[in-house]
Structures are given as structure tokens and as C-alpha cells.
BAZA-684051 format. One line per 8 residues: number of its first residue (from 0); their letters; for each residue x, y, z of N, C-alpha, C. Coordinates in Angstrom, 1 decimal. Example, Ala and Ser with C-alpha at 12.3 -4.5 7.8 and 13.67 -1.06 7.14 Angstrom:
0	as	13.2 -5.7 7.8 12.3 -4.5 7.8 13.2 -3.3 7.8 | 12.8 -2.2 7.1 13.7 -1.1 7.1 12.9 0.0 7.9 $
END
This chain:
0	mmvrshli	89.4 96.1 73.4 88.7 97.0 74.3 88.0 98.0 73.5 | 86.7 98.4 73.9 85.9 99.3 73.1 85.0 100.1 74.0 | 84.6 101.3 73.5 83.6 102.1 74.2 82.3 101.9 73.6 | 81.3 101.7 74.4 79.9 101.4 73.9 78.9 101.9 74.9 | 77.6 101.7 74.5 76.5 102.1 75.4 76.4 101.0 76.4 | 75.5 101.2 77.4 75.3 100.2 78.5 74.9 98.8 77.9 | 75.3 97.8 78.7 75.0 96.4 78.4 73.7 95.9 78.9 | 73.2 96.6 79.9 71.9 96.2 80.5 70.8 96.4 79.6 $
8	idpqhpge	70.0 95.3 79.3 68.9 95.4 78.4 67.8 96.3 78.9 | 67.4 96.2 80.2 66.3 97.0 80.7 66.8 97.7 81.9 | 67.5 98.9 81.7 68.0 99.6 82.8 66.9 100.2 83.7 | 67.1 100.2 85.0 66.1 100.6 85.9 66.3 102.0 86.4 | 67.5 102.6 86.3 67.8 103.9 86.7 69.0 104.5 85.9 | 69.2 105.8 85.9 70.2 106.4 85.0 71.6 105.9 85.2 | 71.9 105.4 86.4 73.2 104.8 86.6 73.5 103.6 85.7 | 72.4 102.9 85.4 72.6 101.7 84.6 72.6 102.0 83.1 $
16	eqdcivvh	72.4 103.3 82.8 72.3 103.7 81.4 73.6 104.4 80.9 | 74.6 104.4 81.8 75.9 105.1 81.5 76.6 104.3 80.3 | 77.3 105.1 79.5 78.2 104.5 78.6 79.3 103.9 79.3 | 80.0 102.9 78.7 81.0 102.1 79.4 82.1 101.7 78.5 | 83.2 101.2 79.1 84.3 100.6 78.4 84.2 99.1 78.7 | 84.3 98.4 77.6 84.2 96.9 77.7 85.4 96.2 77.2 | 85.9 95.3 77.9 87.1 94.5 77.5 86.5 93.1 77.0 | 86.8 92.8 75.8 86.3 91.5 75.2 87.4 90.5 75.1 $
24	ialfwres	87.0 89.2 75.0 87.9 88.1 74.8 87.4 87.3 73.6 | 88.3 86.8 72.8 87.9 86.0 71.6 88.8 84.8 71.5 | 88.2 83.7 71.2 89.0 82.4 71.1 88.8 81.9 69.7 | 89.8 81.5 69.0 89.7 80.9 67.6 90.4 79.5 67.7 | 89.8 78.6 67.0 90.4 77.2 66.9 90.0 76.6 65.6 | 90.8 75.7 65.1 90.6 75.0 63.9 89.9 73.6 64.2 | 88.8 73.4 63.5 88.0 72.2 63.7 88.6 71.1 62.8 | 88.1 69.9 63.1 88.6 68.7 62.4 88.4 68.8 60.9 $
32	rgtvahwa	87.3 69.4 60.5 87.0 69.5 59.0 87.8 70.6 58.3 | 88.6 71.4 59.1 89.4 72.4 58.5 88.9 73.8 58.6 | 87.6 73.9 59.1 87.1 75.3 59.2 87.6 75.9 60.6 | 87.5 77.2 60.6 88.0 77.9 61.8 86.7 78.4 62.6 | 86.6 78.0 63.8 85.5 78.4 64.7 86.0 79.4 65.7 | 85.1 80.2 66.2 85.5 81.2 67.2 84.4 81.4 68.2 | 84.8 81.9 69.4 83.8 82.2 70.5 84.3 83.6 71.0 | 83.4 84.5 71.3 83.7 85.8 71.9 82.7 86.2 72.9 $
40	nwlvevpd	83.2 86.9 73.9 82.3 87.5 74.9 83.0 88.6 75.6 | 82.3 89.3 76.5 82.9 90.4 77.2 83.3 89.9 78.6 | 84.4 90.4 79.1 84.9 90.0 80.4 84.7 91.1 81.5 | 84.9 92.4 81.1 84.8 93.4 82.1 84.0 94.6 81.5 | 83.1 95.1 82.2 82.4 96.3 81.9 82.6 97.4 82.9 | 83.1 98.5 82.5 83.4 99.6 83.5 82.6 100.8 83.1 | 81.6 101.2 83.8 80.9 102.4 83.5 81.8 103.6 83.6 | 81.4 104.7 82.9 82.2 105.9 82.9 82.4 106.4 84.3 $
48	haagrflq	81.4 106.4 85.1 81.6 106.9 86.5 82.6 106.1 87.3 | 82.6 104.8 87.1 83.6 104.0 87.8 85.0 104.2 87.3 | 85.2 104.4 86.0 86.5 104.7 85.4 86.9 106.1 86.0 | 86.0 107.0 86.1 86.4 108.4 86.6 86.8 108.3 88.0 | 86.1 107.5 88.9 86.5 107.4 90.3 87.9 106.7 90.4 | 88.2 105.7 89.5 89.5 105.1 89.5 90.6 106.1 89.3 | 90.4 107.0 88.2 91.4 108.0 87.9 91.4 109.1 89.0 | 90.3 109.3 89.7 90.3 110.3 90.8 91.2 109.8 91.9 $
56	yaphadlh	91.1 108.5 92.2 92.0 107.9 93.3 93.4 107.8 92.8 | 93.6 107.4 91.6 95.0 107.2 91.1 95.1 107.9 89.7 | 95.3 109.3 89.8 95.3 110.1 88.5 96.4 109.7 87.6 | 97.5 109.2 88.1 98.6 108.8 87.2 98.6 107.4 86.7 | 97.6 106.7 87.1 97.5 105.2 86.7 97.2 105.1 85.2 | 97.5 104.0 84.6 97.2 103.7 83.2 95.9 102.9 83.2 | 94.8 103.6 82.8 93.5 102.9 82.8 93.5 101.7 81.8 | 94.1 101.9 80.6 94.2 100.8 79.7 94.8 99.6 80.3 $
64	talfaaas	95.9 99.7 80.9 96.6 98.6 81.6 95.8 98.0 82.7 | 95.2 98.9 83.5 94.4 98.4 84.6 93.2 97.6 84.2 | 92.5 98.0 83.1 91.4 97.3 82.6 91.8 95.9 82.1 | 92.9 95.8 81.3 93.3 94.5 80.8 93.8 93.6 82.0 | 94.4 94.2 83.0 94.8 93.4 84.2 93.5 92.9 84.9 | 92.5 93.7 85.0 91.2 93.2 85.6 90.6 92.1 84.8 | 90.6 92.3 83.5 90.1 91.2 82.6 90.9 89.9 82.8 | 92.2 90.1 82.8 93.0 88.9 83.0 92.8 88.2 84.3 $
72	cfasadnd	92.6 88.9 85.4 92.3 88.3 86.7 91.0 87.6 86.7 | 90.0 88.2 86.0 88.7 87.6 85.9 88.7 86.3 85.1 | 89.4 86.4 84.0 89.5 85.2 83.1 90.2 84.0 83.8 | 91.2 84.3 84.6 92.0 83.3 85.3 91.5 83.0 86.7 | 90.3 83.6 87.1 89.9 83.4 88.4 89.4 82.0 88.6 | 89.6 81.5 89.8 89.2 80.1 90.2 88.9 80.2 91.7 | 88.6 79.0 92.3 88.3 79.0 93.7 89.7 79.0 94.5 | 90.4 80.1 94.3 91.7 80.3 94.9 91.5 81.5 95.9 $
80	detvirvl	91.4 81.1 97.2 91.2 82.1 98.2 92.3 83.1 98.3 | 93.5 82.6 98.2 94.7 83.4 98.4 94.8 84.5 97.3 | 94.4 84.2 96.1 94.5 85.2 95.0 93.4 86.2 95.2 | 92.2 85.8 95.6 91.1 86.8 95.8 91.5 87.7 97.0 | 92.0 87.1 98.1 92.4 87.9 99.2 93.5 88.9 98.9 | 94.5 88.4 98.1 95.6 89.3 97.8 95.1 90.5 97.0 | 94.3 90.2 96.0 93.8 91.3 95.1 93.0 92.3 96.0 | 92.1 91.9 96.8 91.3 92.8 97.7 92.2 93.5 98.6 $
88	adeaalpw	93.2 92.9 99.2 94.1 93.5 100.2 94.9 94.6 99.5 | 95.4 94.3 98.3 96.1 95.3 97.5 95.2 96.5 97.2 | 94.0 96.2 96.8 93.0 97.3 96.5 92.7 98.2 97.7 | 92.7 97.6 98.9 92.4 98.4 100.1 93.6 99.4 100.3 | 94.8 99.0 99.9 95.9 99.9 100.2 96.1 100.9 99.0 | 95.5 100.7 97.9 95.8 101.5 96.7 95.6 103.0 96.9 | 94.5 103.5 97.5 94.3 104.9 97.6 95.3 105.6 98.5 | 96.0 104.8 99.3 96.9 105.4 100.3 98.4 105.2 99.9 $
96	ttgdpghi	98.6 104.3 98.9 100.0 104.0 98.6 100.4 104.4 97.2 | 99.6 105.2 96.5 99.9 105.5 95.1 101.0 106.5 95.0 | 101.3 107.2 96.1 102.3 108.2 96.1 102.0 109.5 95.3 | 100.7 109.7 95.1 100.2 110.9 94.4 100.3 112.1 95.3 | 101.1 113.1 94.9 101.2 114.3 95.8 100.0 115.2 95.7 | 99.1 114.9 94.8 98.0 115.9 94.6 97.0 115.8 95.7 | 96.9 114.7 96.4 95.8 114.6 97.4 96.3 115.1 98.8 | 97.6 115.5 98.9 98.1 116.0 100.1 98.0 117.5 100.1 $
104	siinptgd	97.3 118.1 101.1 97.1 119.5 101.3 97.4 119.9 102.7 | 98.2 120.9 102.9 98.6 121.4 104.2 97.5 122.4 104.7 | 96.9 122.1 105.8 95.8 123.0 106.3 96.3 124.3 106.7 | 97.4 124.3 107.5 98.0 125.6 107.9 99.5 125.7 107.5 | 99.7 126.1 106.2 101.0 126.2 105.7 101.8 127.3 106.5 | 103.1 127.0 106.6 104.0 127.9 107.4 104.5 129.0 106.6 | 104.4 128.9 105.3 105.0 129.9 104.4 106.5 129.6 104.0 | 107.1 128.6 104.8 108.4 128.2 104.5 108.3 127.0 103.5 $
112	plldakva	108.8 127.1 102.3 108.6 126.0 101.3 109.3 124.7 101.7 | 110.5 124.8 102.4 111.2 123.6 102.8 110.4 122.9 103.9 | 109.9 123.7 104.9 109.2 123.1 106.0 107.9 122.5 105.5 | 107.2 123.2 104.6 105.9 122.7 104.1 106.1 121.4 103.3 | 107.2 121.3 102.6 107.6 120.1 101.8 107.8 119.0 102.7 | 108.5 119.2 103.9 108.7 118.2 104.8 107.4 117.7 105.5 | 106.5 118.6 105.7 105.2 118.3 106.3 104.4 117.4 105.3 | 104.5 117.8 104.0 103.7 117.0 103.0 104.3 115.7 102.9 $
120	qaaresdk	105.7 115.6 102.9 106.3 114.3 102.8 106.0 113.4 104.0 | 105.9 114.0 105.2 105.5 113.2 106.4 104.1 112.7 106.2 | 103.2 113.5 105.6 101.8 113.1 105.5 101.7 112.0 104.5 | 102.6 112.0 103.4 102.6 110.9 102.4 103.1 109.6 103.0 | 104.1 109.7 103.9 104.6 108.5 104.5 103.6 108.0 105.5 | 102.8 108.9 106.2 101.8 108.4 107.1 100.7 107.7 106.3 | 100.3 108.3 105.2 99.3 107.6 104.3 99.7 106.2 103.9 | 101.0 106.2 103.5 101.5 104.9 103.0 101.5 103.8 104.1 $
128	qfgiqasi	101.9 104.2 105.3 101.9 103.2 106.4 100.4 102.8 106.7 | 99.5 103.8 106.6 98.1 103.5 106.8 97.6 102.5 105.8 | 98.0 102.7 104.5 97.6 101.8 103.5 98.1 100.4 103.7 | 99.4 100.3 104.1 100.0 99.0 104.4 99.3 98.3 105.5 | 98.9 99.0 106.6 98.2 98.4 107.7 96.8 98.0 107.2 | 96.2 98.8 106.4 94.8 98.4 105.9 94.9 97.2 105.1 | 96.0 97.0 104.3 96.1 95.8 103.5 96.3 94.6 104.3 | 97.1 94.7 105.4 97.3 93.6 106.3 96.0 93.2 107.0 $
136	ragselte	95.3 94.3 107.5 94.0 94.0 108.1 93.0 93.3 107.2 | 93.0 93.8 105.9 92.1 93.2 105.0 92.4 91.7 104.7 | 93.7 91.4 104.6 94.1 90.0 104.4 93.7 89.2 105.6 | 93.9 89.7 106.8 93.6 88.9 108.0 92.1 88.7 108.1 | 91.3 89.8 108.0 89.9 89.7 108.2 89.2 88.8 107.1 | 89.7 88.9 105.8 89.1 88.1 104.8 89.4 86.7 104.9 | 90.6 86.3 105.4 90.9 84.9 105.7 90.0 84.4 106.8 | 89.8 85.1 107.8 88.9 84.7 108.9 87.5 84.6 108.4 $
144	tiasarei	87.1 85.6 107.6 85.7 85.6 107.1 85.4 84.4 106.2 | 86.3 84.1 105.3 86.1 82.9 104.4 86.1 81.6 105.2 | 86.9 81.5 106.2 86.9 80.3 107.1 85.6 80.2 107.8 | 85.0 81.4 108.3 83.8 81.4 109.0 82.6 81.0 108.1 | 82.7 81.5 106.9 81.6 81.2 105.9 81.6 79.7 105.6 | 82.8 79.1 105.4 82.9 77.7 105.1 82.4 76.8 106.3 | 82.7 77.3 107.5 82.2 76.6 108.7 80.7 76.5 108.7 | 80.0 77.6 108.3 78.6 77.7 108.3 78.1 76.8 107.2 $
152	lnseqlks	78.7 76.8 106.0 78.3 76.0 104.9 78.3 74.5 105.2 | 79.3 74.1 106.0 79.5 72.7 106.3 78.8 72.3 107.6 | 78.1 73.2 108.3 77.5 72.9 109.6 76.2 72.1 109.5 | 76.0 71.3 110.5 74.8 70.5 110.6 73.5 71.4 110.7 | 73.7 72.5 111.3 72.6 73.5 111.5 72.1 73.9 110.1 | 73.0 74.3 109.2 72.5 74.7 107.9 71.9 73.6 107.1 | 72.5 72.4 107.2 72.0 71.2 106.5 70.5 71.0 106.9 | 70.3 71.0 108.2 69.0 70.8 108.8 68.0 71.9 108.3 $
160	lmnvrdkh	68.4 73.1 108.4 67.6 74.2 107.9 67.2 74.1 106.5 | 68.2 73.9 105.6 68.0 73.8 104.2 67.2 72.6 103.8 | 67.3 71.5 104.6 66.5 70.4 104.4 65.0 70.7 104.6 | 64.7 71.4 105.7 63.3 71.8 106.0 62.8 72.7 104.9 | 63.7 73.6 104.5 63.3 74.6 103.5 62.9 73.9 102.2 | 63.8 72.9 101.8 63.5 72.2 100.5 62.3 71.3 100.6 | 62.1 70.7 101.7 61.1 69.7 101.9 59.7 70.2 102.1 | 59.6 71.3 102.9 58.3 71.7 103.4 57.9 73.1 103.0 $
168	iahsltet	58.9 74.0 102.6 58.6 75.4 102.3 58.7 75.6 100.8 | 59.8 75.4 100.2 60.0 75.6 98.8 59.3 74.6 98.0 | 59.2 73.3 98.5 58.6 72.2 97.8 57.8 71.4 98.8 | 57.0 70.5 98.2 56.3 69.5 99.1 56.8 68.1 98.7 | 57.8 67.6 99.4 58.5 66.4 99.1 58.4 65.4 100.2 | 58.4 64.1 99.8 58.4 63.0 100.8 59.8 62.7 101.2 | 60.8 63.1 100.3 62.2 62.8 100.6 63.1 63.8 99.8 | 64.0 64.4 100.4 64.9 65.3 99.7 66.2 64.5 99.3 $
176	rrerhgpi	67.0 65.2 98.4 68.2 64.6 98.0 69.2 64.4 99.1 | 69.2 65.3 100.1 70.0 65.1 101.2 69.7 63.8 102.0 | 68.4 63.6 102.1 68.0 62.4 102.9 68.3 61.1 102.2 | 68.4 61.2 100.9 68.8 60.0 100.2 70.2 59.5 100.5 | 71.0 60.5 100.9 72.4 60.2 101.2 72.7 59.9 102.7 | 71.6 59.9 103.4 71.8 59.6 104.9 70.8 60.5 105.7 | 70.7 60.1 106.9 69.7 60.8 107.8 70.2 62.3 108.1 | 69.2 63.2 108.2 69.5 64.6 108.4 68.9 64.9 109.8 $
184	apikigde	69.7 65.5 110.7 69.2 65.9 112.0 68.0 66.9 111.9 | 67.0 66.7 112.8 65.9 67.7 112.7 66.4 69.1 113.2 | 65.8 70.1 112.6 66.1 71.4 113.0 65.6 71.7 114.4 | 66.4 72.5 115.1 66.0 72.9 116.5 65.6 74.4 116.5 | 64.6 74.7 117.4 64.2 76.1 117.5 65.4 76.9 117.9 | 65.6 78.0 117.2 66.7 78.9 117.5 67.9 78.7 116.6 | 67.9 77.6 115.8 69.0 77.4 114.9 69.1 78.5 113.8 | 67.9 78.9 113.4 67.8 79.9 112.3 68.4 81.3 112.8 $
192	inlversi	68.1 81.6 114.1 68.6 82.8 114.6 70.1 82.8 114.8 | 70.6 81.6 115.2 72.0 81.4 115.4 72.8 81.6 114.1 | 72.2 81.0 113.0 72.8 81.1 111.7 72.8 82.6 111.2 | 71.8 83.3 111.4 71.7 84.7 111.0 72.7 85.5 111.7 | 72.8 85.3 113.0 73.8 86.1 113.8 75.2 85.8 113.5 | 75.5 84.5 113.1 76.9 84.2 112.7 77.2 84.7 111.3 | 76.1 84.9 110.5 76.3 85.4 109.1 76.5 86.9 109.0 | 76.0 87.6 110.0 76.1 89.1 109.9 77.5 89.6 109.8 $
200	piverlyc	78.4 89.2 110.7 79.8 89.7 110.6 80.4 89.3 109.3 | 80.1 88.1 108.7 80.6 87.7 107.4 80.2 88.7 106.3 | 78.9 89.0 106.3 78.4 89.9 105.3 79.0 91.3 105.4 | 79.1 91.8 106.7 79.6 93.1 106.9 81.1 93.2 106.5 | 81.9 92.2 106.8 83.3 92.3 106.5 83.5 92.2 104.9 | 82.8 91.3 104.3 82.9 91.1 102.9 82.5 92.4 102.2 | 81.4 93.0 102.6 80.9 94.3 102.1 82.0 95.4 102.2 | 82.6 95.4 103.4 83.6 96.4 103.7 84.8 96.3 102.7 $
208	wvngtsfs	85.4 95.1 102.6 86.6 95.0 101.8 86.4 94.9 100.3 | 85.2 94.4 99.9 84.9 94.4 98.5 84.5 95.7 97.9 | 83.7 96.5 98.7 83.2 97.8 98.3 84.0 99.0 98.8 | 84.9 98.8 99.7 85.7 99.9 100.3 84.9 100.8 101.1 | 83.8 100.4 101.7 83.0 101.2 102.6 82.3 100.3 103.6 | 82.0 100.8 104.7 81.4 99.9 105.8 79.9 100.0 105.7 | 79.2 99.0 106.3 77.8 98.9 106.4 77.5 98.1 107.6 | 76.6 98.7 108.5 76.3 98.0 109.7 74.9 97.4 109.7 $
216	itesqrid	74.8 96.1 109.6 73.5 95.5 109.7 72.8 95.7 111.0 | 73.6 95.7 112.1 73.1 95.9 113.4 72.4 97.3 113.5 | 73.1 98.3 113.0 72.5 99.7 113.0 71.2 99.7 112.1 | 71.3 99.0 111.0 70.1 98.9 110.1 68.9 98.3 110.9 | 69.2 97.2 111.6 68.2 96.5 112.4 67.6 97.5 113.5 | 68.5 98.3 114.1 68.0 99.2 115.1 67.1 100.2 114.5 | 67.4 100.8 113.3 66.6 101.8 112.7 65.2 101.1 112.3 | 65.3 99.9 111.8 64.0 99.2 111.4 63.1 99.0 112.6 $
224	qdnaealw	63.8 98.6 113.8 63.0 98.4 115.0 62.4 99.7 115.5 | 63.2 100.8 115.4 62.6 102.1 115.9 61.4 102.5 115.0 | 61.6 102.3 113.7 60.5 102.7 112.7 59.2 101.8 113.0 | 59.4 100.5 113.3 58.3 99.6 113.5 57.6 100.1 114.8 | 58.4 100.4 115.9 57.8 100.8 117.2 57.1 102.1 117.0 | 57.6 103.1 116.2 57.0 104.3 116.0 55.7 104.2 115.3 | 55.6 103.3 114.3 54.4 103.0 113.6 53.3 102.3 114.5 | 53.8 101.3 115.3 52.9 100.6 116.2 52.3 101.5 117.2 $
232	hgcnfkvl	53.1 102.3 117.9 52.7 103.1 119.0 51.9 104.4 118.5 | 52.1 104.7 117.2 51.4 105.8 116.6 50.1 105.5 116.0 | 49.7 104.2 116.1 48.4 103.8 115.5 47.4 103.4 116.6 | 46.2 103.7 116.3 45.1 103.2 117.2 44.2 102.2 116.5 | 43.9 101.1 117.2 43.1 100.1 116.7 41.8 100.0 117.4 | 40.7 99.9 116.7 39.4 99.7 117.2 38.7 98.4 116.7 | 38.4 97.5 117.7 37.8 96.3 117.3 36.4 96.5 117.1 | 35.9 96.3 115.9 34.5 96.5 115.6 33.6 95.3 116.0 $
240	r	34.1 94.1 115.9 33.4 92.9 116.3 34.3 91.8 116.6 $
END
């Protein structure tokens, strides 16, 4: 593990220019002719701001141990849904189940130390239960989301849409690879809208549990629609010829 400047070659904004902590991996092996070969690369890059937020949420955590655990998880990652779901679910509960007394503040203290301590303890227990419920919800929603994503990936609608895209939009082909393996059903009008509408909840849920914050595509669509209507109704057009 080492501290270094940013890894991005061409940073586009100050956030990408932050110093960072990098966890490296190195492999050594002996080749048949007796020489020792090696391969090295970095596994995890944590900008200073991200490390600071981690310690803000869990001030008593061991950053060194956490970074090596993250690198180990990344190095051993595979197409294992259960592992990914478990890690994200545990992460959803972390801010509420750390047991850190520092984030508990009594708005209206009674002045009685014993009573205030009981109130603070009750608040910590409430946070812990909230974290456990958030973890359970994350696991359930991620399981459903992955299943929904796989259903779309294996759907005939997507195959038809991607076939049209590959054959007539991205390329000009007489036959696609899909068609070589068998007939592809023609795309139907409205299939693209159906696929988008089915994808929106998947994107929103993944964004929520991976980033720890919500994002509404529906609300974004509404804002875009309002802006488009304001522009259209605010413009006057004069046909010259």
C-alpha cells in the first residue's frame, strides 16, 4: 500500500487530481529456464476525499485493514451474485451499525446524565435496527434487480433490438452473427420503449445500493420535459419561404 498522486492521466476536474492511497498486488514465479518473472498492478485506488468520508462514517475503523479487505474482495471477485449482494447489503448497514456514540446527539437534553444516557442508548439501538432492516432490504432488492436484468438480457425483445442495431444502425451488414445461429424475430414497434421502461427500475435500484443515495430517472424525465416545453412555448417561429 502506498500514497501517491492521482492515477488518471488526463484529469478533467479537481476531484480527479486528488492524491490517493493505492493498494498494489505483485506475483512472482520461477520460469522453466530458472529466471524469476513477476507481474504487478494496482487493485484499489482510494482518493483522499473518499478515505476521509469513510473515516467520517466509521471514525474508529482501521483504514489499513479496510483497504486490504477491499483489495482482497476485488481480486477474488467473480460472477458470484451472492457475494456481491452480501457486500453491498453489509455496506448499506455500516453507517447505522458501527456503534459509534459520536454521531448520537440529544436535541433537548434533560440535564439528567442517566436519563440522557438512556435516550442516547435508545437512539443507538434504533439506528442499529434501521441498519439491519436496510441491509435486509438491500439484499432483497438487489436479488430482484439482478434477476430482472438477466431476464431482459435473455429476452427476445433485446435480441431483436440489438440485431437491428448491429445490422442497420451501427453497421451495414447482410447478416449478423446472431442470424448465423438461427432466425431472429423482427423487432416490433414499442419494443424499445418497453425495454427502457423495464430498465429504469433496475438502474435506479443499482444506483441506490451501490452509491448509497437515490436517483429518480422519472423525476429527471419530468424536469427535461418541462424544460423542453418551456423552450418550445417560449420561442416564436417565422416561416420565411
